[in-house]
C-alpha positions, -999 to 999 in steps of 0.1 A, spaced: 515 -405 -177 486 -420 -165 454 -405 -186 428 -393 -160 389 -398 -166 374 -365 -155 338 -373 -139 303 -372 -155 320 -367 -193 339 -339 -186 376 -337 -204 395 -314 -183 392 -296 -150 397 -264 -136 402 -245 -101 399 -209 -94 429 -207 -63 437 -176 -36 467 -171 -23 456 -147 12 491 -135 18 484 -104 35 514 -91 51 536 -119 56 541 -125 20 562 -89 25 577 -97 61 592 -129 48 606 -113 17 623 -86 38 617 -85 77 619 -44 76 589 -41 60 575 -44 97 588 -7 96 574 5 65 532 10 65 525 22 32 545 -9 19 523 -31 41 491 -7 29 487 -27 0 489 -60 17 464 -50 43 438 -43 15 437 -82 4 421 -96 37 403 -64 47 386 -57 9 399 -81 -14 388 -109 -1 354 -100 1 348 -88 -38 365 -121 -45 338 -140 -23 316 -119 -39 317 -124 -79 319 -168 -64 287 -166 -47 273 -148 -82 286 -187 -101 275 -206 -73 315 -221 -74 338 -228 -46 370 -216 -50 403 -227 -32 426 -204 -6 457 -210 6 462 -190 36 493 -187 59 485 -201 98 496 -166 105 467 -150 90 442 -171 112 454 -152 137 456 -118 122 422 -122 101 397 -144 124 367 -129 104 386 -132 71 394 -167 73 356 -176 88 343 -161 59 359 -179 40 347 -207 51 311 -201 60 307 -192 24 316 -229 20 353 -229 1 385 -251 7 412 -237 34 449 -250 19 477 -250 44 504 -221 28 529 -222 57 526 -202 90 550 -170 84 549 -174 44 586 -185 41 600 -204 16 606 -236 30 637 -237 10 653 -216 35 640 -236 66 656 -263 83 636 -294 85 625 -288 118 617 -251 114 592 -264 81 581 -292 101 572 -268 128 555 -240 104 535 -263 86 522 -281 121 515 -246 137 493 -234 105 476 -271 103 464 -266 136 454 -230 131 433 -238 101 419 -271 111 408 -250 146 395 -224 125 372 -249 108 387 -263 76 393 -295 69 427 -297 52 441 -319 22 465 -297 4 493 -274 4 509 -251 -17 541 -238 -4 555 -204 0 564 -191 -29 558 -218 -48 600 -229 -35 605 -261 -17 630 -279 1 645 -314 1 624 -318 31 587 -310 21 571 -339 2 585 -362 32 565 -335 55 537 -336 35 536 -373 34 541 -375 72 506 -350 81 485 -374 58 481 -345 31 465 -354 -1 477 -333 -25 505 -303 -30 499 -278 -59 534 -261 -61 555 -281 -93 556 -266 -129 561 -299 -144 531 -307 -164 499 -292 -167 483 -327 -159 479 -341 -119 506 -366 -113 508 -386 -85 549 -380 -72 570 -407 -78 574 -436 -48 546 -418 -28 511 -410 -25 511 -376 -28 492 -363 -56 506 -328 -74 484 -304 -92 506 -283 -115 508 -246 -114 532 -221 -134 535 -184 -135 516 -181 -165 487 -185 -144 494 -165 -114 484 -127 -112 517 -118 -93 540 -116 -121 512 -98 -143 500 -74 -119 522 -70 -88 542 -38 -83 560 -24 -57 585 2 -47 617 -17 -43 613 -33 -81 603 -6 -99 613 -22 -130 584 -40 -133 555 -31 -158 516 -34 -146 499 -52 -174 467 -42 -182 437 -68 -176 430 -73 -213 465 -83 -224 461 -107 -191 431 -120 -199 443 -129 -233 471 -148 -220 448 -167 -193 426 -174 -219 445 -189 -241 464 -213 -219 429 -227 -207 421 -230 -245 453 -248 -247 447 -274 -217 414 -278 -216 419 -301 -254 446 -321 -239 432 -328 -206 446 -308 -183 437 -292 -149 434 -251 -150 448 -239 -119 443 -205 -120 460 -188 -85 451 -152 -75 459 -128 -43 436 -108 -29 456 -78 -24 469 -75 -63 435 -92 -75 411 -78 -57 416 -46 -70 380 -37 -88 391 -38 -125 409 -76 -117 375 -87 -97 364 -77 -131 389 -101 -150 378 -129 -124 340 -128 -133 349 -127 -171 378 -155 -169 346 -172 -146 321 -171 -172 349 -178 -199 359 -214 -183 322 -220 -172 312 -215 -211 328 -249 -219 302 -279 -208 330 -303 -211 352 -284 -177 350 -300 -145 352 -261 -120 359 -275 -88 384 -266 -56 415 -284 -58 407 -305 -30 379 -323 -54 405 -324 -83 428 -340 -64 406 -368 -43 390 -375 -75 427 -381 -93 438 -398 -60 415 -425 -75 424 -427 -108 460 -424 -107 483 -463 -98 501 -465 -68 539 -478 -72 535 -515 -78 498 -512 -94 495 -515 -131 
């Protein structure tokens, strides 16, 4: 694994990222949810309430986040997407309908990628990265991303440091379920065996993982969903997490796009020393 020299003497990197799924995740999970307005109401909360609250916290700390948005939500929630762009945050691809690529044919996956790219760039976003819905890639995903000219993906869990995919130009910014809000906080009637965790417990988990990754020069990618972490108590948790990460002067806090661009210059390509 190549050593990454982070900018300005920093020892590690961190990015706060948000998957603005809205209803698309629930409809991809089960199309019958289209007839269940009560189920979808918790999804609608994300763009309607969660995103504005999250943007307030990011503005307070003067940091830029990375927002991965299914293309269909550019059509359904154009004002929400525009508010993210106007605040200077990164937009990233997250499919068109939030259907996991592993459930799609190559042609269907390519069409989803093209439609989402056109919608996000048409809205004014500069797109260099992708995160697969449910972090579930197909055998074709990396080929399609490279053909699209993307710089990075953020969906694999095989490291805590950025790396370049073997034989490719594509950079990976690894993620992990431990740093995703959904396993800790999400609850719905169809999965009533789940237990909602307190923010105190999750804060301890997220800080412990940050501490471990920081001393090893990793990139800390925290993934949050506005419909989950846009609740008032969890917005307060985001506020505290940003304060905690920012209190470490040797950590570079930036967008996934900036991390990937820096790593792309640092990591050798196949055939290079």
